[in-house]
C-alpha positions in Angstrom: 0.0 0.0 0.1 1.4 3.5 -0.9 0.5 6.9 0.1 -1.9 7.2 -3.1 -4.1 4.6 -1.8 -5.0 6.4 1.4 -5.5 9.9 -0.1 -9.1 9.6 -1.1 -10.3 7.6 1.7 -8.6 9.9 4.2 -10.2 13.1 2.5 -13.7 11.4 2.5 -13.4 10.6 6.1 -12.2 14.1 7.1 -15.3 15.4 5.2 -17.7 13.2 6.8 -16.5 13.8 10.3 -16.3 17.6 10.2 -20.0 17.6 8.4 -21.1 15.4 11.3 -19.6 17.9 13.9 -21.1 21.1 12.1 -24.4 19.5 11.6 -24.8 19.1 15.5 -24.0 22.9 16.3 -26.9 25.0 17.1 -25.3 28.4 15.7 -24.0 27.1 12.4 -21.3 29.5 11.4 -20.0 27.3 8.6 -20.2 29.5 5.7 -18.9 32.6 7.2 -15.5 34.4 6.4 -13.5 32.5 8.7 -14.7 29.0 7.7 -13.7 30.1 4.0 -10.2 31.1 5.1 -9.8 27.8 6.7 -11.1 25.9 3.7 -8.5 28.0 1.5 -5.8 26.9 4.0 -7.0 23.1 3.8 -6.8 23.3 0.0 -3.2 24.8 0.1 -2.3 21.9 2.5 -3.9 19.3 0.0 -1.9 20.7 -2.8 1.3 20.5 -0.6 0.5 16.9 0.3 0.0 15.8 -3.1 3.2 17.6 -3.9 5.1 15.7 -1.3 3.7 12.4 -2.5 4.9 13.2 -6.0 8.3 14.1 -4.7 8.6 10.9 -2.6 7.9 9.0 -6.0 10.4 10.9 -8.0 13.3 11.5 -5.4 12.8 8.8 -2.8 11.4 9.3 0.6 14.7 10.8 2.3 14.8 13.6 -0.1 11.3 14.1 -0.9 10.3 14.3 3.0 13.4 16.5 3.4 12.5 18.9 0.7 8.8 19.0 2.0 10.2 20.0 5.4 12.0 23.2 4.1 8.8 24.9 4.3 9.8 25.7 7.8 12.6 27.8 6.4 10.2 29.3 4.0 7.4 30.0 6.4 9.7 31.5 9.2 11.3 33.9 6.5 7.8 34.6 5.1 6.8 35.5 8.4 9.6 37.7 9.3 9.6 39.7 6.0 5.7 39.6 4.9 4.1 39.5 8.3 6.8 41.8 10.0 7.1 39.5 12.9 9.9 40.3 15.4 12.0 37.6 17.0 13.3 39.8 19.5 16.3 38.5 21.6 15.7 35.1 20.0 16.8 36.3 16.7 20.5 34.7 16.5 18.9 31.3 17.8 16.4 31.7 14.9 18.8 32.4 12.3 21.0 29.7 13.7 18.3 27.1 13.6 17.3 28.0 10.0 20.9 27.6 8.8 21.1 24.3 10.7 18.0 23.2 8.9 19.3 24.3 5.4 22.7 22.5 6.4 21.0 19.2 7.2 19.0 19.2 4.2 22.1 19.9 2.2 23.9 16.9 3.8 21.1 14.6 3.4 21.0 15.6 -0.4 24.7 14.9 -0.8 24.3 11.5 0.8 21.7 10.3 -1.6 
């Protein structure tokens, strides 16, 4: 069994469970703005999940998973640049951590 075999059943199960939860709520706010924002976020996650599965098939699990985890670097830099988040005193530790993640990904890539 591979990842593709579980993708559709997992999506259907998630939809069924959340539909059951939402149907029992008295004040149903399912179609408000926050719900649509969460739906868009979930759609982006679905695309990322499909991309990771494709990368695992093409590059192997060690490289594919490592590449998918580089999103930590991208999202951290995006949070600092786009959202103007401040690390404060932890700025040095943050940069060191990002460099370690990038270095680890490079070393994993070199071993393959």
